[in-house]
C-alpha positions in Angstrom: -6.5 -12.4 3.9 -9.4 -11.7 1.7 -11.7 -8.7 2.0 -15.2 -8.9 3.4 -17.1 -11.9 1.9 -19.9 -9.7 0.8 -17.7 -8.7 -2.2 -17.6 -12.4 -3.3 -21.4 -12.6 -2.9 -22.0 -9.3 -4.8 -19.6 -10.5 -7.6 -21.5 -13.8 -7.9 -24.9 -12.1 -8.0 -23.7 -9.5 -10.5 -22.3 -12.2 -12.6 -25.6 -14.1 -12.6 -27.4 -10.9 -13.4 -25.1 -10.2 -16.3 -25.7 -13.7 -17.7 -29.5 -13.1 -17.5 -29.1 -9.7 -19.1 -27.0 -11.3 -21.9 -29.8 -13.7 -22.6 -32.3 -10.9 -22.6 -30.0 -8.9 -25.0 -29.8 -11.8 -27.4 -33.6 -12.1 -27.3 -33.8 -8.4 -28.0 -31.7 -8.7 -31.1 -33.7 -11.7 -32.3 -37.0 -9.9 -31.7 -35.6 -6.6 -33.0 -36.6 -4.7 -29.8 -35.9 -0.9 -29.8 -34.2 -1.2 -26.4 -31.7 -3.8 -27.7 -28.7 -1.4 -27.9 -29.4 -0.1 -24.4 -29.4 -3.7 -23.2 -25.9 -4.2 -24.6 -24.6 -1.3 -22.4 -26.4 -2.5 -19.3 -25.1 -6.0 -19.8 -21.6 -4.8 -20.4 -21.6 -2.6 -17.3 -23.1 -5.3 -15.1 -20.4 -7.8 -16.3 -17.7 -5.1 -15.5 -19.1 -4.6 -12.0 -19.1 -8.4 -11.4 -15.4 -8.7 -12.5 -14.4 -5.7 -10.5 -16.0 -6.9 -7.3 -14.4 -10.3 -7.7 -11.0 -8.9 -8.5 -11.0 -6.5 -5.6 -12.2 -9.3 -3.2 -9.3 -11.5 -4.3 -6.6 -8.8 -4.4 -7.4 -6.8 -1.2 -4.9 -7.1 1.6 -5.6 -5.2 4.8 -2.9 -3.1 6.5 -0.7 -4.7 9.1 -0.9 -3.2 12.6 2.1 -3.7 14.9 1.6 -3.4 18.7 3.2 -0.2 20.0 3.5 1.4 16.6 2.2 4.9 15.7 1.3 6.3 12.3 4.3 7.7 10.3 3.7 9.0 6.8 6.1 8.0 4.0 7.9 11.0 2.8 10.3 9.4 0.3 10.1 6.2 -1.7 12.5 5.5 -4.6 10.4 2.5 -5.7 13.3 0.2 -5.1 15.3 -0.3 -2.0 14.8 2.8 0.2 11.7 4.2 1.9 11.8 7.0 4.5 9.0 7.7 6.9 8.8 10.9 9.0 8.1 10.7 12.7 6.3 13.3 14.8 8.1 15.1 17.5 5.9 13.4 20.1 6.9 9.9 19.1 8.3 8.1 22.2 11.6 6.2 21.8 9.9 2.8 22.6 7.7 3.3 19.5 10.5 3.8 17.1 11.1 0.1 16.3 7.5 -0.9 16.0 6.7 2.1 13.8 9.5 1.3 11.4 8.4 -2.4 11.4 4.8 -1.4 10.6 5.8 0.8 7.7 8.0 -2.0 6.4 5.3 -4.7 6.7 2.7 -2.5 4.9 5.0 -2.0 1.8 3.9 -3.9 -1.3 6.8 -5.9 -2.7 5.5 -6.2 -6.3 7.1 -3.9 -8.7 10.1 -3.0 -6.4 13.5 -3.4 -8.0 16.3 -4.1 -5.5 19.7 -5.6 -6.3 19.8 -7.7 -3.0 16.0 -8.3 -2.6 15.8 -6.1 0.5 14.1 -2.8 1.2 15.4 -0.4 3.9 12.8 1.6 5.7 14.1 4.5 7.7 12.2 6.3 10.4 13.4 9.9 10.3 13.1 12.5 13.0 14.2 16.1 13.1 16.7 17.4 15.7 16.2 21.0 16.5 19.2 23.2 16.0 19.7 26.9 16.9 18.3 29.5 14.7 15.1 27.6 13.9 16.9 25.0 11.8 16.6 21.3 12.1 18.8 18.3 11.2 17.4 15.0 10.0 18.3 12.0 12.3 17.5 8.3 11.7 15.6 7.0 14.7 15.1 3.4 13.5 15.7 1.3 10.4 13.8 -1.8 9.3 15.3 -4.1 6.6 12.6 -6.2 4.8 13.4 -9.2 2.7 11.0 -9.0 -0.3 11.2 -12.8 -1.0 9.9 -14.0 2.4 8.6 -10.8 4.1 11.1 -11.2 7.1 11.8 -7.8 8.8 14.9 -7.0 10.9 14.7 -3.9 13.1 17.6 -1.6 14.2 16.8 1.1 16.7 19.3 3.8 17.0 19.2 5.2 20.6 19.3 9.0 20.5 19.1 9.0 16.7 22.0 8.9 14.3 22.7 11.7 11.9 21.2 10.9 8.5 23.9 9.8 6.0 25.0 12.4 3.6 25.8 11.9 -0.1 29.4 12.4 -1.0 30.1 15.6 -2.9 27.3 17.6 -1.3 28.2 20.6 0.7 26.7 21.0 4.2 25.8 24.6 4.7 
């Protein structure tokens, strides 16, 4: 979905203005006007604005909003196959799946390197322990196929303990 059509219109008008300014700049060089070098800068900047408006209008993709989802900031992204989003303590259990799906759908697939072509998005919560400590738990997981954008959701009732790396001590 493209951005607001005003960006296309602005890009077209700025392109036309830069064309007219280019003609004026050429006339300035032929007539040896004192302002001719300033016209080069004005023309270049106007052409740059035109190209930028058109490029942004073509490349802009608005964020996806999933019904029932709440905002969850991404706290870890390895740039490949794993993204972790943190949930708030007030996040109800019925919002876990939609929130993980929303984070997964809003990921940009370009530039991601994944061996199997999938990205795992985990929604992480914190389980309070005694002594003011907390343990991370995975509330929901979304698996997004980068090739076709398909998303599979796995909600873990009660939250599962986050997987630990082998060789690490748990103190």
